[in-house]
N, C-alpha and C positions, 0 to 999 in steps of 0.2 A: 504494500500500500504506500502511496506517495506521502511524503511529509506534508506537502501542501499543494494547492493548485497555484500555478504560476500565471501571472499576467502574460498574455501573448507577447507584448512588447518587451517585458523583462527577460523572457526566455530568448527572444530574438536578439536582444542586445548581448546576452551572454554568448550566444553562438557567434556573433560578430567579434566579440572579444577574443574568443578561442580561435576562430577562423577568419581573420580580418580581410582576406581576399575574396570572400564569397559574394560581397555586394552590400547594398544598402537595405536596411530593414524596410519592409513594405514595398520594395521595388524588386530587388533581385533575390531576396530571401524573406519569407513570411512564415509565420507560425500561427496555427489555430488549434484549439483543443476539440477533439472529436469525442463527445460524451458517449456515443454508442460504442466506439472502440476503446474508450478509456485510454487514449493515447494522444500525444501531440502530433499533428501533421506538419511537417516542415516542407515548404514549397521552395524550390530553388529554380532560378531562371538566369541564364547567361547566354548571350549570343544567339537567341532564338531557341535554345534548348531548354526544356523544362523537365524537372522530376519532382516527385512527391515521395517523401519517405516518412515512416512512422518513428516516433521517439516515445517509447514506453515511459510511463510516469516514473518508474524506479530509475531509468536511465536519465530522465530529466533531473531527478534529484541529484544524481552523481555529477551531472554536467553543471548544475547550478552551484554545487558545493566545490567545483573546481577539481574534482577527483578524476573524472574521465568522461570522455564523450566519444568512446571508441567506435561504436556502431555508426553514429552520425559522421564521424571523421572518415570512416571507410567510404560511406556514400558520397561525401563531399569530394574526396580524393578521386573517386571514379568519375564523378561528374566533371571535375576540372580537366581530367585527362580525356 
């Protein structure tokens, strides 16, 4: 269970801090919480390419605590390549 629900902008800013080259919040990277899936949806767009990836709440906790964002990092690395 997640420690808390994060504001979409708060989580987006944390992602930008960890991965500063992904783009601007609300433009190239956006975050929304999907109540049905109980996960955050991270939308990435760059150069006309778009992907959407899930960030489980426990992973969001680790990311926000600055401990790790491994799953998201892998997705972002593949997207950049």
